[in-house]
Structure formats: structure tokens, C-alpha cells
N, CA, C and O atoms as a GROMACS GRO file, in nm:
protein
  292
    1MET      N    1   5.826   7.553  13.270
    1MET     CA    2   5.794   7.689  13.304
    1MET      C    3   5.877   7.786  13.222
    1MET      O    4   5.843   7.904  13.214
    2GLY      N    5   5.986   7.739  13.163
    2GLY     CA    6   6.070   7.828  13.084
    2GLY      C    7   6.176   7.894  13.169
    2GLY      O    8   6.206   7.850  13.280
    3GLU      N    9   6.230   8.002  13.115
    3GLU     CA   10   6.335   8.076  13.185
    3GLU      C   11   6.280   8.137  13.314
    3GLU      O   12   6.175   8.200  13.314
    4ILE      N   13   6.354   8.117  13.422
    4ILE     CA   14   6.316   8.177  13.549
    4ILE      C   15   6.389   8.310  13.562
    4ILE      O   16   6.512   8.314  13.564
    5LYS      N   17   6.313   8.416  13.571
    5LYS     CA   18   6.370   8.550  13.584
    5LYS      C   19   6.377   8.587  13.731
    5LYS      O   20   6.297   8.541  13.813
    6THR      N   21   6.474   8.669  13.764
    6THR     CA   22   6.483   8.719  13.900
    6THR      C   23   6.380   8.830  13.919
    6THR      O   24   6.330   8.887  13.822
    7LEU      N   25   6.350   8.859  14.042
    7LEU     CA   26   6.257   8.968  14.071
    7LEU      C   27   6.311   9.099  14.015
    7LEU      O   28   6.235   9.182  13.964
    8LYS      N   29   6.441   9.117  14.023
    8LYS     CA   30   6.503   9.238  13.969
    8LYS      C   31   6.477   9.249  13.819
    8LYS      O   32   6.446   9.357  13.768
    9GLN      N   33   6.489   9.138  13.747
    9GLN     CA   34   6.462   9.137  13.603
    9GLN      C   35   6.315   9.168  13.573
    9GLN      O   36   6.284   9.244  13.482
   10ILE      N   37   6.227   9.108  13.651
   10ILE     CA   38   6.083   9.131  13.629
   10ILE      C   39   6.048   9.278  13.651
   10ILE      O   40   5.973   9.336  13.574
   11ILE      N   41   6.103   9.336  13.756
   11ILE     CA   42   6.077   9.478  13.784
   11ILE      C   43   6.132   9.563  13.671
   11ILE      O   44   6.066   9.655  13.624
   12SER      N   45   6.253   9.532  13.627
   12SER     CA   46   6.315   9.609  13.519
   12SER      C   47   6.231   9.601  13.391
   12SER      O   48   6.209   9.702  13.325
   13GLU      N   49   6.185   9.482  13.358
   13GLU     CA   50   6.105   9.462  13.237
   13GLU      C   51   5.967   9.527  13.247
   13GLU      O   52   5.903   9.554  13.145
   14SER      N   53   5.920   9.551  13.369
   14SER     CA   54   5.788   9.613  13.386
   14SER      C   55   5.790   9.760  13.344
   14SER      O   56   5.686   9.817  13.312
   15GLY      N   57   5.909   9.820  13.346
   15GLY     CA   58   5.920   9.961  13.312
   15GLY      C   59   5.890  10.053  13.429
   15GLY      O   60   5.896  10.176  13.415
   16LEU      N   61   5.858   9.995  13.544
   16LEU     CA   62   5.830  10.076  13.662
   16LEU      C   63   5.959  10.113  13.734
   16LEU      O   64   6.052  10.032  13.742
   17THR      N   65   5.964  10.234  13.786
   17THR     CA   66   6.077  10.271  13.871
   17THR      C   67   6.051  10.213  14.010
   17THR      O   68   5.940  10.171  14.040
   18HIS      N   69   6.154  10.211  14.092
   18HIS     CA   70   6.135  10.163  14.229
   18HIS      C   71   6.032  10.250  14.300
   18HIS      O   72   5.951  10.200  14.378
   19GLN      N   73   6.035  10.381  14.275
   19GLN     CA   74   5.941  10.472  14.339
   19GLN      C   75   5.798  10.443  14.294
   19GLN      O   76   5.706  10.443  14.376
   20GLN      N   77   5.779  10.420  14.166
   20GLN     CA   78   5.645  10.390  14.115
   20GLN      C   79   5.592  10.260  14.175
   20GLN      O   80   5.476  10.251  14.215
   21LEU      N   81   5.679  10.160  14.181
   21LEU     CA   82   5.639  10.031  14.238
   21LEU      C   83   5.608  10.047  14.387
   21LEU      O   84   5.511   9.991  14.437
   22ALA      N   85   5.691  10.123  14.456
   22ALA     CA   86   5.668  10.148  14.599
   22ALA      C   87   5.534  10.216  14.620
   22ALA      O   88   5.460  10.181  14.712
   23ASP      N   89   5.502  10.312  14.535
   23ASP     CA   90   5.373  10.381  14.546
   23ASP      C   91   5.257  10.283  14.527
   23ASP      O   92   5.158  10.290  14.599
   24LEU      N   93   5.270  10.193  14.430
   24LEU     CA   94   5.165  10.094  14.405
   24LEU      C   95   5.148   9.999  14.524
   24LEU      O   96   5.037   9.954  14.553
   25LEU      N   97   5.259   9.969  14.591
   25LEU     CA   98   5.255   9.875  14.704
   25LEU      C   99   5.223   9.944  14.837
   25LEU      O  100   5.192   9.878  14.936
   26GLY      N  101   5.232  10.077  14.837
   26GLY     CA  102   5.208  10.150  14.961
   26GLY      C  103   5.324  10.141  15.059
   26GLY      O  104   5.304  10.140  15.180
   27VAL      N  105   5.446  10.134  15.004
   27VAL     CA  106   5.567  10.128  15.088
   27VAL      C  107   5.664  10.238  15.045
   27VAL      O  108   5.641  10.306  14.945
   28LYS      N  109   5.770  10.254  15.121
   28LYS     CA  110   5.873  10.350  15.083
   28LYS      C  111   5.970  10.286  14.984
   28LYS      O  112   5.988  10.164  14.984
   29SER      N  113   6.030  10.368  14.900
   29SER     CA  114   6.117  10.319  14.792
   29SER      C  115   6.228  10.225  14.840
   29SER      O  116   6.255  10.126  14.771
   30PRO      N  117   6.294  10.250  14.954
   30PRO     CA  118   6.400  10.157  14.997
   30PRO      C  119   6.350  10.014  15.019
   30PRO      O  120   6.428   9.919  15.010
   31ARG      N  121   6.223   9.998  15.048
   31ARG     CA  122   6.166   9.863  15.069
   31ARG      C  123   6.176   9.780  14.942
   31ARG      O  124   6.191   9.658  14.949
   32ILE      N  125   6.167   9.844  14.826
   32ILE     CA  126   6.177   9.771  14.700
   32ILE      C  127   6.316   9.710  14.687
   32ILE      O  128   6.331   9.595  14.645
   33SER      N  129   6.418   9.786  14.724
   33SER     CA  130   6.555   9.733  14.721
   33SER      C  131   6.570   9.614  14.815
   33SER      O  132   6.640   9.518  14.784
   34GLU      N  133   6.502   9.620  14.929
   34GLU     CA  134   6.506   9.508  15.023
   34GLU      C  135   6.439   9.384  14.963
   34GLU      O  136   6.488   9.272  14.980
   35LEU      N  137   6.328   9.404  14.892
   35LEU     CA  138   6.256   9.291  14.832
   35LEU      C  139   6.338   9.220  14.726
   35LEU      O  140   6.324   9.100  14.706
   36ILE      N  141   6.425   9.295  14.658
   36ILE     CA  142   6.505   9.240  14.549
   36ILE      C  143   6.620   9.154  14.601
   36ILE      O  144   6.668   9.065  14.530
   37ARG      N  145   6.664   9.179  14.722
   37ARG     CA  146   6.776   9.102  14.777
   37ARG      C  147   6.744   8.953  14.783
   37ARG      O  148   6.633   8.914  14.821
   38PRO      N  149   6.840   8.870  14.745
   38PRO     CA  150   6.819   8.724  14.750
   38PRO      C  151   6.784   8.677  14.891
   38PRO      O  152   6.831   8.733  14.990
   39GLY      N  153   6.703   8.575  14.897
   39GLY     CA  154   6.670   8.513  15.026
   39GLY      C  155   6.557   8.580  15.101
   39GLY      O  156   6.532   8.546  15.216
   40GLN      N  157   6.488   8.673  15.038
   40GLN     CA  158   6.376   8.739  15.105
   40GLN      C  159   6.258   8.644  15.117
   40GLN      O  160   6.228   8.569  15.024
   41ASP      N  161   6.192   8.649  15.230
   41ASP     CA  162   6.073   8.569  15.253
   41ASP      C  163   5.956   8.667  15.260
   41ASP      O  164   5.934   8.731  15.363
   42LEU      N  165   5.882   8.678  15.151
   42LEU     CA  166   5.776   8.777  15.141
   42LEU      C  167   5.648   8.732  15.209
   42LEU      O  168   5.613   8.614  15.206
   43ARG      N  169   5.579   8.825  15.271
   43ARG     CA  170   5.446   8.798  15.326
   43ARG      C  171   5.351   8.775  15.209
   43ARG      O  172   5.372   8.828  15.100
   44MET      N  173   5.248   8.698  15.233
   44MET     CA  174   5.151   8.671  15.128
   44MET      C  175   5.087   8.801  15.079
   44MET      O  176   5.070   8.819  14.958
   45SER      N  177   5.052   8.890  15.169
   45SER     CA  178   4.988   9.016  15.128
   45SER      C  179   5.081   9.097  15.038
   45SER      O  180   5.036   9.158  14.941
   46THR      N  181   5.209   9.100  15.070
   46THR     CA  182   5.306   9.171  14.988
   46THR      C  183   5.321   9.101  14.853
   46THR      O  184   5.330   9.167  14.750
   47SER      N  185   5.324   8.969  14.855
   47SER     CA  186   5.338   8.892  14.731
   47SER      C  187   5.222   8.920  14.636
   47SER      O  188   5.243   8.937  14.516
   48ILE      N  189   5.102   8.924  14.690
   48ILE     CA  190   4.984   8.948  14.606
   48ILE      C  191   4.990   9.088  14.545
   48ILE      O  192   4.966   9.104  14.426
   49LYS      N  193   5.022   9.187  14.626
   49LYS     CA  194   5.032   9.325  14.574
   49LYS      C  195   5.141   9.335  14.468
   49LYS      O  196   5.123   9.400  14.365
   50LEU      N  197   5.254   9.271  14.493
   50LEU     CA  198   5.367   9.276  14.401
   50LEU      C  199   5.333   9.206  14.270
   50LEU      O  200   5.363   9.258  14.162
   51ALA      N  201   5.270   9.089  14.279
   51ALA     CA  202   5.232   9.016  14.157
   51ALA      C  203   5.133   9.098  14.074
   51ALA      O  204   5.144   9.103  13.951
   52LYS      N  205   5.037   9.160  14.140
   52LYS     CA  206   4.940   9.243  14.068
   52LYS      C  207   5.009   9.361  14.001
   52LYS      O  208   4.985   9.389  13.884
   53ALA      N  209   5.095   9.430  14.076
   53ALA     CA  210   5.164   9.548  14.023
   53ALA      C  211   5.253   9.513  13.904
   53ALA      O  212   5.267   9.592  13.811
   54LEU      N  213   5.314   9.395  13.909
   54LEU     CA  214   5.406   9.353  13.803
   54LEU      C  215   5.337   9.270  13.695
   54LEU      O  216   5.398   9.231  13.595
   55ASN      N  217   5.209   9.242  13.716
   55ASN     CA  218   5.131   9.165  13.619
   55ASN      C  219   5.191   9.026  13.594
   55ASN      O  220   5.206   8.984  13.479
   56VAL      N  221   5.226   8.958  13.703
   56VAL     CA  222   5.278   8.822  13.696
   56VAL      C  223   5.200   8.734  13.793
   56VAL      O  224   5.135   8.785  13.884
   57SER      N  225   5.206   8.604  13.772
   57SER     CA  226   5.139   8.511  13.864
   57SER      C  227   5.219   8.499  13.994
   57SER      O  228   5.338   8.532  13.999
   58LEU      N  229   5.151   8.452  14.097
   58LEU     CA  230   5.221   8.428  14.224
   58LEU      C  231   5.329   8.321  14.206
   58LEU      O  232   5.434   8.328  14.271
   59LYS      N  233   5.304   8.224  14.119
   59LYS     CA  234   5.403   8.120  14.093
   59LYS      C  235   5.529   8.181  14.032
   59LYS      O  236   5.640   8.148  14.072
   60THR      N  237   5.511   8.269  13.935
   60THR     CA  238   5.626   8.336  13.872
   60THR      C  239   5.700   8.420  13.974
   60THR      O  240   5.823   8.421  13.977
   61LEU      N  241   5.625   8.490  14.058
   61LEU     CA  242   5.688   8.573  14.161
   61LEU      C  243   5.768   8.486  14.258
   61LEU      O  244   5.881   8.519  14.292
   62ALA      N  245   5.709   8.375  14.302
   62ALA     CA  246   5.778   8.286  14.395
   62ALA      C  247   5.906   8.231  14.333
   62ALA      O  248   6.010   8.226  14.399
   63ALA      N  249   5.899   8.191  14.207
   63ALA     CA  250   6.019   8.140  14.139
   63ALA      C  251   6.126   8.248  14.128
   63ALA      O  252   6.245   8.219  14.137
   64SER      N  253   6.082   8.373  14.109
   64SER     CA  254   6.178   8.483  14.092
   64SER      C  255   6.258   8.514  14.218
   64SER      O  256   6.364   8.576  14.211
   65ILE      N  257   6.206   8.470  14.333
   65ILE     CA  258   6.280   8.492  14.458
   65ILE      C  259   6.343   8.361  14.508
   65ILE      O  260   6.383   8.350  14.624
   66GLY      N  261   6.349   8.263  14.418
   66GLY     CA  262   6.423   8.141  14.450
   66GLY      C  263   6.345   8.030  14.515
   66GLY      O  264   6.405   7.933  14.562
   67GLN      N  265   6.213   8.040  14.519
   67GLN     CA  266   6.133   7.934  14.578
   67GLN      C  267   6.117   7.820  14.477
   67GLN      O  268   6.106   7.844  14.357
   68ASP      N  269   6.115   7.697  14.527
   68ASP     CA  270   6.092   7.581  14.440
   68ASP      C  271   5.943   7.571  14.411
   68ASP      O  272   5.863   7.542  14.500
   69VAL      N  273   5.908   7.593  14.286
   69VAL     CA  274   5.767   7.589  14.246
   69VAL      C  275   5.740   7.474  14.150
   69VAL      O  276   5.636   7.471  14.084
   70SER      N  277   5.831   7.379  14.143
   70SER     CA  278   5.820   7.270  14.045
   70SER      C  279   5.695   7.184  14.063
   70SER      O  280   5.645   7.128  13.965
   71ASP      N  281   5.643   7.173  14.183
   71ASP     CA  282   5.524   7.090  14.207
   71ASP      C  283   5.395   7.171  14.213
   71ASP      O  284   5.290   7.117  14.248
   72ILE      N  285   5.402   7.297  14.180
   72ILE     CA  286   5.282   7.384  14.182
   72ILE      C  287   5.226   7.391  14.041
   72ILE      O  288   5.297   7.426  13.947
   73PRO      N  289   5.097   7.358  14.027
   73PRO     CA  290   5.037   7.362  13.893
   73PRO      C  291   5.026   7.505  13.839
   73PRO      O  292   4.977   7.525  13.727
   0.00000   0.00000   0.00000
């Protein structure tokens, strides 16, 4: 899979501000800071919105928050 980036890195590389990302997800800006914290267990609906907004796969998103995705095709 290559280098595993953190969610914080993916957001930074997207060029979106926390406010812009929050607007895309329909949440308040502080929620983005919560999502970046290690150990977060995201709801599927949030994961899908986040992956779409960041233009990454769900597998990449899951890996970025520390989930073991080694057996996922």
C-alpha cells in the first residue's frame, strides 16, 4: 500500500482548511480537530463523507486513523 499517511497529513495535503472541510461534511470546525485525534472510531457515514471530501479511498482513510487494513483488497 506504500506510505501510510495520517489523517492530519491527508487533510493538510488536500489544501482544505478545517472550516472548508467542516462545511463539506456538514459539521462545525471543532469536529475536524476531534476527527484528527488518534484513536477515533468514525461512523461509516462520516467516513464516506470524509473520503469523498478528501478524494481518498475508504481503505486509505481507515489506514490513516490507525486501522489494520492489510487484509482488505
